[in-house]
N, C-alpha and C positions, 0 to 999 in steps of 0.2 A: 504494499499499499504506500502511495506517495506521501510525502510531507504535507501537500496540500489537502489530500483527502483526510489524513490524520488530524489535521487543524480543523477542517470542516466538522468533523464527528464531534469534536470537543466543544465547538460552538453550539452544536444542535444540542448536545446535553452537557451543559457547563459543570465543572467540578463543584461540589459542595465546599463552603468555607471550612477551613481547617478546624477540627474540633476546639482546640483551645481557644480560637478567636471566637467561634461560636458560642462556646460555653460561657466566656466572660461577658459577651453581649447580653446573652439570656440572663446571667446571673444579675448584672447591673440594673437591666430593665425590670426584673422581678423584684429586686430590693427596693427600687424607687416606686414600683406600682404598689408594694405592700406599705412602705413608708408614708405615701401620700394618703392611704385610707386611714392611717393612725392620726395623721395632721388634720384632715377634715372631719373624721368621724371617730375621734378618740372616745367619745361618750358611749358609741356602740361596741367598741372594743371592750370598754369597762363593765359592760353588762346592762347598759342603760337601755332606753327604748324611744321610739318615735312616737309623737302624738300630734294630730293634726291633720288636715285634708281629709283624704278618703280613708285614712288608716283605720278608724274606729268604726266607720259606717260602711265599708266595702271590703278591704283586704282582710282584716284581722277576723271579723265575723266568718268569712269563708274559710280562711287558713285554720281557725281554731276547730271547726267542725271537721274539716279534712284530716287534721293531726288527731283529734280524738277518735275518729273512725280507724285510721291507720294503726294508732297504737292499741286498739281494742281488737285488732285482727282482721278488720274488714277493708276492703277498697271501696269507697263510696262512689257510686254513679249518680246518686241523687242526694240533694241537700234538702232535708225536711224541716229545717229550722227558720229559714228565711221565708216569711210569709206562709204560705201553704205549700211550700216545696218548689223546687226548680231541679232541671238537670245540672247536676253539678259539673259534669265532664263537657256539658254543651256550652254553658255560659262562659267557660274557659279561662277566666281569669284565675281561678284556683290554680291552673297549671298542673292538674293531677298526673298528666303524663310526661311532665318534665323531670327528667332524671334528678336534677339537684333538688328541686321540690320535694319529690317523693323520700329521697334518702334523709334530706333535712328535717322534714315534719314528722317522719316516722321515728327518727332517733332523738330529736331534741324538743325541749320546751318551744312553744310557739315563738316567742319574743326572740329567743336565742336563734332558731331556725331562720326567723325573718332577717335578723342582722347578719347572720353568716351569709345567706344569699345575696343580700345587698353588697356587703363587702367583697364577696367573691367576684361579682360581676364588675365591680370598679376595677379590681386587679385584671379581670379578663380583658376589658376595654382598652386599659393602658397598655397591656403587653401585646394585643393583637394589633393595636396601632403601631407600636414599635416594630413588630415584625414586618408589616407591610412596608413602612419607610426603609427598613433594611432591605426587603426585597427590591425595592426601587433601586437600592446602590448606594444609599445614603449612609451617613455614619451614626454613631450612638447620640451625638448631640443633637441631630435632627430627629432621630426617634424618641428620646426623651421629651423633647419640648413639644413634638407633635401629640404624644401621649398625653402630657399634661393639660395641653389646650382642649383636645377633644374631649377627654373624660371629665375634666372639672370646669370647663366652659359650658357644657350642655347638661350634665347630669345633675349636679347638686341641686338645682332648684326644683328638679323633679323628683327629689328624694321621697317624696310621699305617693309617688306613682311607680309602684314596682315594675310594672310592664315596661316602662321607658328605660330603667336601668337594665333589665335583663335583655330586652330586644336590642337596645343600642349597643350592648357589648359585643354582639356577634357581627355587627356591620363591617367592622374592618378586617375580620377574618375571612368573610366572602371575598373581599378584594384581593386579599393575600393569596387566597386559593386560585382565583382567576390568573393573578400575575405569575404565580409560581407555574401554572400549567402552561402559560405562554412561553415561559423560559426553558421548561423542561420537557413539556409534553408527557409527563409521568401520569398515569391514570389515577394515581392516588390522590391527585389534587382535584378532580371533578367529584370522586367519591366523597373527599372531605368537604367539598362544597355543598354536596347534598345535605351531609349531616349539619353543616353550619346553617343552611338555610331552614331545616328541619327544627333546629334548636332555636331559631327565632319564633317558630309557628306554635311549638308545643306549649310555650308558656301562655298562650293565649293573647288577647288583644292584638290582632294581627296587623295593625297599622303599620308598625315599624318594619314588620317582615314585608309588607306590600311596598313601602317606601325603598327598601333595600332591593328589592327585585325590580323595581322601576329604574333605580340608579344602574344596576348591572345591565339591564336591556339597553341602556344608552352607553355605558362604559364598554362592554364587550366588542360591539361592532365598531365602534368609534376606535378603539385600540388597534383591531386588526386592519381596517381599511384607511384610517385617516391619521392616527396618532403614530406615525412611522418611526421606527428606531431600528437598531440591530436585531432586537428580539423578534419584532414583527416581520422584519425581512426574512429572517431564517424561517419563520411560521408560514411564509407565503405559500409554499406547495402543499401544506397541510390545513389550510383554512377551513375547507368543508368538513374534514373529520374533526377538527377542533370545535366549530360550531356545533356539530351534531352531538359530541360528548358533553359539551356544556348545556346543550338543550336537554339531553337526558338527564343530566344532574338536576336541573330544574323540575322536570316531570317527577324524577324519583324523590326529590324532597317533598312534593306534594303527596305521594303515594305513602311515603314514610310517616307523614303527619296525618294520614287519613283517619287514624284513631281519634284525632282531635278535631279535624276538619268535618268529619261525617256529622256527629252530634251537632256541632255548632251550625251546620247548614240547615238541620232539621229545625233547630230551635229558631234560627233566624226566619223561617218560612212561618213560623207560629208566634213571632214576638212582635213587639211594638215598632220594631224596624223592618217589618215586611214591606212596608212602602215608606217613602221619604215624605214626611209631612209635618204638619204643625204638632201632632200628637206624639210622634216618633223622635225625630231629631232633626237638627239644621246642620247641614254639612259646613256651614260657615262659621260655626261656633270655634272659638279657639284659635282665630287668625292672628296675624301681627298688622295692626293698622300702619300704613306707610309712613305716616308721621311720626310713628314710635320706633323707627330705626335709629333715631338719634342715640338711642341707648348704647349702640355699639362704640361711639366715641365719647359719649357725655353720659355715663350711667348715673352719676351723682344728681342729674336733673330729675330722675323718675324714682329712684329705688327707696327713698325714705317713705315711710308708710303714710305720713301725713299729707304727701303731695301725690301718692300713686292713685291713679283713677281706678285701677282694678278693673271690675267688670264693664266700667264706662269707657273703656279705651275705644270702642267702636261706635260713637253715635250715630244713630240713623240705620245701623246694619246689625247683622248677628253679633252677639255679645262675645267678649274674651275674657281672659283673666290674667293676672299677673304672671303666672307660671307659663301657661300656653304662649304667651306673647312674649316670653324672654328669649332673647338672642345677643349673646355677650361672648367675645372671645379673648377678653384681657386687652388692655392697652398695649402692652408690649407686642402682642401678636400683629394688630392692626399696624403698628410703626414698622415692624419688620416687613410686613408685606409691602407697604408703601416704599420703603427704601428699596426692597429687593426689587420690586417693579421698576422703579426708577434705574437703578443700576443693571437691571436684566440678568440678575443672578439666578432666576428660575425659569425665566420665559424661554429659555433655549431648549429645556426639556419638555417635549410634547405632551408626555404623560401628566406632568403638572398642569400644563395648559388645558388638558382634557378635564383634569378634576375641577380647575377654576371655572370652566364653562358650566359643567353640571352643577357646581356649587351656586353659580349665578342663575341658573334656571330654577333650582330649589328656592332660592331666596325670592325670586319673582313670584313663585306660587304662594308664598307665605301670606300675602295679603289678601288673598281670595279673590283677586282680579279674574281668575279664569274658571271661577266656580259656576257661572252660567252655562258653560259648555261642560266642564268635567263632572258636575254633579248628575249628569245624565249617563255617566260611564260607570261600568262595574268597578267595584273597589274604591274609586273617588266618592260615590254616593253613599257608600256604606260607612265610611270613616267621617268624623268630624275632625276639627283641628288641622287646618291648613298650615298653622304655626309649627307643626311637628316636622315639616319638611326642612326646617332649619337645622335639623341634625346632620343632612349632608351638606350644607353649607358649612357647618362648623367643622366637620372633618376635613373639607377641602382646606379651609383657612388654616387649620392645625398643621397639616402635611406641609403646605407651602411656607407658613411661618417657620416651621422647623427647618426645612431646607434653606430658606433665606438666612437664617441664624448660623447655620453650618457655613454656608458660602460666604458670608460677610466676614467671618472670622477665620476663613480657611488659611491665609496667609500670615496671620498674626503670631507674635512671639507666644510661645506654649503658656507662659505664666499670665499674660495679659488676655490670651483666649479663655483659659480657665476662669479667670476673675469676672470677665465680662459674662461669660455664659453663666456662671453661678448667680451674678447679680440679676440677670434677665430672668432666670427660672425663679430665684426666691421672690423677686418682685411680682412676678406673675402669680405664684402660689398666694402671696398675701392678698393681691388684687382679687383673684377668683373666690378665695376665702371669704373675704369681706362681702362680695357681691352675693355668694351663696346664703349668707345669714340675713340679707335683705330680701331677697327673692325666693320666698318659700312659704309654704302653707304648714310646715311641720317644724317641730322643736323636739331636741332630745332631752329627756328627763332622766334622772338617775333611777327612778322606781316607778316604771309604767304601770298603768291600772291591769294590764293584762297579766302581769306577774302575780297579782293578788286574787286570781279566780278562786282558789280553795279557801280564801278568806271572805268570800261574798256571803253576806247573810240571806240576799235574795236567792241565791242558789241553793243555800241549804233548805230554805223554805219551800221551794218549788220541788226539791228531791223528795220530800216528804208529802206532797199531793198525790192523791191516789192514781192519776192518770197524767200523760204528758201534757205539760202546760203550753198554752199559746197566749201570749201577752197582747195587747193593745197599748202601744206606748210611742211617745215621740223619739227622735233619734233613730231613723230607720235601720234595721238590722243589728244595730249596737247592743240591744239586750240578749241576742243570742249567745253572747259571749259566756253568759252563765248556763248555756245548756239547754235553752227553751226556744221553742218557736215564737217569732214575733211578726206582727204586722203594724203599719205598712212596710213596703219593702223599698229598697233602693238598688235597682239592677240596671247596668248600662244596656244589656240585652236580656230581656226576661219573657216570660209568658205574656201573651196579649191579655189574659184575663186580668192581670193586675194593672193594666192601664186602660181598659175598656169601660167607660162610665156605666154601662149596663151590668157589669159584674163587680167592679171596684166599689169601695165604700164612697158613699155620697160625699161631695165636696162641699164646704171647706171641712177639713177634720177637726173635730172637737177636742182641739188641745187647750185652746183658751176659750172659745165660745161653747155654750151649753150645746149639748147634743140633741139632734131631732130625733123624731120617733123612728124616721127611716134609718138613721144611723144605728140607733140601740137594735133594731130588728136586724140589721146586717151583721152587727157584732155576734148577736145570739146565734144566728144562722151559720156564720163562719166558724163557730167553734171556739170562739174566744173565751178562755177560761178565767183571765185575770186582766186588770188594767193596772198599768204603772203610770203614775203621773208625777209631774214636778210641782203640783200645788194639790191642795185638798179638794176633793170633788164634793159637789152638792148632792147629798144623799136623796134630796127630793128630786132630783132630775136624772140621777144616775142610778140604776138598778144593780147597786154593788153592796158588797159587805166589806167593811175595813178588816184587814189582815195584818198589815205592819206599816210603820213608819220609822225613818231614821236615815242613817247614813251607811251607804253600801260601799265596800272597799273597791269595787269594779266600776260600777255604773256612775256613782257620783264624781269621782275624778275624771272620768273619760266624758262626761257631761260639763266638766268644769265647774260642778256645784259643790264648793269645798265646805260651804256652812249650811246650805239650805236642805232640809230633809227631803227624801222622797216618799211617795205615798203608794201603797199596794193595796190592791182591792180585788175581792173574788167577785165576778160578774155572775148575777142570778139569770136563770132561765135560758142558760146557754145549752146548745147541743152538746158542746165538749168535743172532743176529738172523734167519738164514734156514738151514733145514736140512730134510732129507728125512725122511718119516715111517718109511721102512725103509731106513736107509743101507745102501749096497751099493758094491762097487768099481766104479770108472769113472764115479761121479756126482761132480758138482760144482755149486754154486750160488754166485754172487756178485753183491753188490749194486753195481751200476754207477753208479746215480743215486738219491740219497735226499734228496728234498725234502719240504716240509710236505704237498703234496697229491698227490704221485706217488712211487712207489717203482718202479725198473726193476731186474730180476734176470735175469742171464744164466745159463741152467740147462742142465745136460745129464745125462741118465740113459740107461742101457742098456735099462730096462724101464719101463713107466709106473709112476709113483709120485706120491704127494702132497707138494707143495712147501709147506712151513710157513714163514710169516713170523710171527714171535712179536709181532706188534703187534696191537692190539685189533680184533676183529671188531666192526663197527658198521655201522648202515646207512648207505648212500651210498658205500661202498667197492666199486668194480667192478674185476674182473680181466680181463685180456686175455692171451691166449696167442698170440704171433706176430700180434699186431693184431685177433685174432677174439675175442669175447665168450666167456668161460667162466664156469662155475658156482663160486661160492666155496663154501667148506666151513667150517664152525665147528669149530675144533680145542681139544679140552680144555675146552670150555665158554667159551674166551676169545680163542683166537688165530685168524689167517687161514690158510686153505689152500685149494689148488687143484690137481686132478690134471693132471699133465703127461705127455704121451706120450713114448715112447722117442725120443731124439735131442737135438740142440741147439735150444733155444727161448728166445725172450725172453718174459718174464712182467712184465706191467705192472699194478701196482695204482694205480688213480686214484679220488680223492675227488670224487664228484659228488653232493652233498647236494641231493636233491629238494625239502626244505623250504627251503632256501636260495635255491634257483633260483625257486621260486614266490613266496616272500617278498620276493625281490629285486625280481622283477617288479612286485608290488604297491606296494612302496615308490617305485619309480621312477615308476609311473603317477600314484601320489599327488603326489609332488612335482611332476611336470609340470602337473597339473591346478591345484595351489595356485599355482604360478609364472604360469599362465596367467590365472587370476582376478585375482591380484596386479597383473599387468601391465595388464589391461584396465581394472580399477578405478583404478589410480593414473595411467597413461598415457593412457587414452582414456576420461575421465569423460564426454565428451559423448555417447558411444555410450550410456551408462546414465543420461543426465541425466533424460529423461522418467520413467524407473522411479524415480530417486531423488526426483524431485519428487512422484511419487505416494506414496512412502513418507513424504515429510515431512507430507503433509496427511490422509493417509487411515489412520484407526486399524484396529487389527486387529479 
């Protein structure tokens, strides 16, 4: 073989960095990633917890139920505590199939597990960003600064939104996989890309997964056909094969995530988001008003709470809020890009130019200018929050700023370079730390309420009640922390019955105003057994019996009521969790087993009657009477019922989601196929040697 051919072969498959160099790089990046989490989230490392935002009304109620069921030896497909129940795996933000969630919440206390998952993904985001910058051929300086700006420019203000932290962490890895495949054409990278995309989907709230895929759909063809460099020139004979493999990676990611996507698709068709409209959601919510972009260079003008306009950021249009509209990269990053652009330190790299174009397109979408067109498109119409596209802009700015810092100091004296880079990084850390404390809806406290669940007086009282408790209480979802069901609900995507005026409780809810007769009747039919109030109830207006009043170790601090007592009542005349349609003498019905996926009722009736379970009627729930399949009935447009013949019988409700079963099979088969391909290509390369040799020399 000639020297030229040998040289060509090495260019096609470049040698890996020497182990010491790669190890040193990885070690420094990892140490920096972990150290920064301690600087920004020292309170979480110390065992404290977050409070504020959606934490106690959305995430902790779901995580607590999930953890309880896992630690009880049951994998929950259904959450029976929020409202009258909803498909836990379908709503998706529990992230039941996300590996890190499963192992964390199965093994650790809820607060510890939540902190662990958050900190872990800050570390992953930083490391993955550094890997991408390294893959582009830049140094440790660029990698560290890029990781700092991306991870701590966009993430901290969203600390109360777990999905944003988890989803954003995987975005840099997808780009690293693509760029690695371009440079080496090893199949391992499309396979890893498939897993990276799936890891964005499995935690739920698929918005950032959708944004990442859009970014890749621009990045991949632009890199191949327009952003030409040595890598893409060598890739030229293999373009078709490259596109096919990457397309297969995309498809495989959906198949691998089918176990999550299938149930979610079913719920979407049965939810308040089945149609875009006033009662469901407005896609424009959470945008960045154009005039608010001044925060990028003058954050001090907006961030003090007394002058922040919060939800009034968008007069005359869809609302937004302080967190959704946040877009800040740090003053140093902006200055570095400005200087780097002026001196053309990065503009000669077409990969960085491509990133800048993608970042610009993303930021142009954040004000919602294009919503009149995109809101009719799949994906765009499903998610709110155009401001979230700023994550792509933040990543582009981070990488370009990191490269600018490296190039500007490339020829400097070593001591001066070290001092300058250290000052820039320390200033940026301080800058982003300060801003992260202004722009947030969450705070870290040393002793969070969720750690006090076993000391809850209300939990003890409810456990002594003869049947599963369902509360009517303010603060949607939050009372479920003590192990009871609670209504009303707060769900980003939930069953239609909770939002339909014909089945939901008549508005306005009687938290401060006296209840109407229709509202009392609704509570009784809904099987509400107790009422939890922040003020004493008028016993002349409410058919309730006082049970307890005082301070609860969980509910009081979670509601911010540190001095005012709570009031707990038993609702009279309620159906309870199980009842007969035509109550008569000699009838009885008692719940003997109440698990997430199964309810067992021991029933007796002298004549045939309909047994009502005041849990949500939803596809997948099957009913059996004495072990034989029976026909389920819809009661009052919302609840479950079944006809029971005279005598003593055992009624079993079992959740068997067809979407979950089929989607789970698809996911398992996809995983098996991917592992087989990876096994043969990595461990048995000789079996494919002839094919690989053909791929090396034969263009498409």
